[in-house]
C-alpha positions in Angstrom: 23.8 12.7 -5.1 20.6 14.6 -4.4 20.4 15.5 -8.0 21.4 12.5 -9.4 18.2 10.7 -7.0 16.1 13.3 -8.1 16.7 12.4 -12.1 16.1 9.2 -11.4 13.3 8.5 -9.1 10.7 8.9 -11.2 11.8 5.6 -13.6 12.8 3.8 -11.0 9.6 4.3 -8.7 7.6 3.7 -11.8 9.4 0.7 -12.9 9.3 -0.9 -8.9 5.5 -0.4 -9.6 4.7 -2.3 -12.0 6.9 -5.5 -10.9 5.1 -5.0 -7.3 1.7 -3.6 -7.9 1.9 -1.9 -4.5 3.0 1.3 -3.7 4.5 0.8 -0.1 6.2 -1.8 -1.8 7.7 -0.4 -4.9 9.2 3.0 -2.8 10.7 0.1 -0.9 12.5 -1.5 -4.1 13.3 1.9 -5.1 15.2 3.0 -1.2 16.6 -0.5 -1.4 17.9 0.2 -5.6 19.0 3.6 -4.6 21.4 2.0 -1.6 22.8 -1.0 -4.5 22.8 1.4 -7.2 25.5 3.9 -5.0 27.3 1.1 -3.4 27.5 -0.1 -7.3 28.4 3.8 -8.5 32.0 2.1 -9.2 30.3 0.1 -12.2 28.4 2.2 -13.6 29.2 2.9 -16.8 29.7 7.0 -17.3 28.5 6.4 -21.5 24.5 5.0 -20.2 21.6 6.3 -18.9 22.3 6.9 -14.7 18.2 6.9 -14.9 18.1 3.2 -16.8 21.1 1.7 -15.1 19.1 2.7 -11.9 15.8 1.6 -12.9 17.1 -1.6 -13.8 18.6 -1.3 -10.1 15.3 -0.9 -9.0 13.1 -3.6 -11.0 15.4 -6.3 -9.6 15.3 -5.2 -5.7 11.3 -5.1 -6.2 11.7 -9.0 -7.8 13.8 -9.3 -4.9 11.4 -8.1 -2.7 8.2 -10.4 -4.2 10.2 -13.1 -4.0 10.0 -13.0 -0.1 5.8 -11.7 -0.2 3.7 -12.5 -2.9 1.2 -9.5 -3.4 -1.8 -10.1 -5.2 -1.3 -8.2 -9.0 -3.9 -6.1 -10.0 -4.5 -5.7 -13.7 -5.5 -3.2 -15.5 -9.4 -2.8 -17.0 -8.3 -2.0 -20.5 -6.9 -5.1 -20.5 -9.8 -7.3 -20.5 -11.4 -8.7 -23.5 -14.4 -7.2 -25.4 -17.2 -10.2 -24.7 -19.9 -9.9 -23.1 -19.7 -8.3 -19.2 -19.5 -11.3 -17.2 -17.1 -13.1 -20.0 -14.7 -10.0 -19.6 -14.6 -10.5 -16.3 -13.6 -14.1 -16.1 -11.2 -13.2 -18.7 -9.4 -10.4 -16.9 -9.8 -12.2 -13.4 -7.7 -15.3 -15.6 -5.2 -13.3 -17.0 -4.6 -11.6 -13.3 -4.1 -15.1 -12.4 -1.7 -16.6 -15.0 0.5 -12.9 -14.7 0.4 -13.6 -11.5 2.0 -17.3 -12.7 4.4 -15.7 -14.5 8.0 -15.1 -11.9 7.9 -11.3 -11.7 11.6 -10.6 -14.5 9.0 -12.7 -16.9 5.5 -10.8 -16.5 8.2 -7.6 -16.2 9.3 -8.3 -19.3 5.8 -8.9 -21.4 4.7 -5.8 -19.9 7.3 -3.8 -21.5 7.0 -5.4 -24.6 2.9 -5.9 -24.4 2.5 -2.9 -22.9 4.7 -0.2 -23.1 5.6 -1.1 -26.6 9.5 -1.0 -25.9 11.3 -3.1 -28.3 13.1 -6.0 -27.2 17.2 -4.2 -27.5 16.0 -1.5 -25.2 14.4 -4.7 -22.6 17.8 -6.6 -23.0 19.1 -3.7 -22.0 16.8 -2.9 -18.8 17.8 -6.5 -17.7 21.3 -6.4 -18.8 20.2 -9.6 -20.7 20.6 -10.5 -24.6 17.4 -9.8 -27.2 17.3 -13.7 -27.6 16.8 -14.1 -24.0 13.6 -11.5 -23.8 12.1 -13.1 -27.1 12.4 -16.9 -25.6 10.8 -15.5 -22.3 7.9 -13.3 -23.9 7.8 -16.9 -26.1 7.0 -18.9 -23.1 5.2 -15.7 -21.5 2.7 -15.7 -23.8 2.5 -19.8 -25.1 1.4 -20.2 -20.5 -1.2 -17.6 -21.4 -2.9 -19.1 -25.1 -2.5 -22.9 -22.9 -4.5 -21.5 -19.1 -7.2 -19.5 -21.4 -7.4 -23.0 -23.9 -7.6 -24.5 -20.9 -10.1 -22.7 -19.4 -12.3 -22.8 -22.1 -12.4 -26.7 -22.9 
């Protein structure tokens, strides 16, 4: 068991950190994810990646934690647009706000697709959903972001 925890912890913790944007919450979610995984060990399909399976469970645990708490969502500076300094900060603040308003699952799917460059098929596997559902969630999240930016600029 210790070897499995060592193998899967970095991926589970990183995924939980992306969802929660808080190291302590991510650690809690990762621990909860491992507890859930070990309780559900009988449902693990031996042909699939244990690390990916635990990562998905940790993501769901992180989402559950966020439903109970709403921490501030931090955005990397690299996502700001290349306008004036003031405009970049305004855009980054707006993007932070819009991303924070998305559901944790939608935000995680969008970031996996746009930031990590993960394929729709891999995202669908990671979140135990269909490729169509992934594409619909990404489309709706992008639409909300565009609408908010249009709204703010008019």
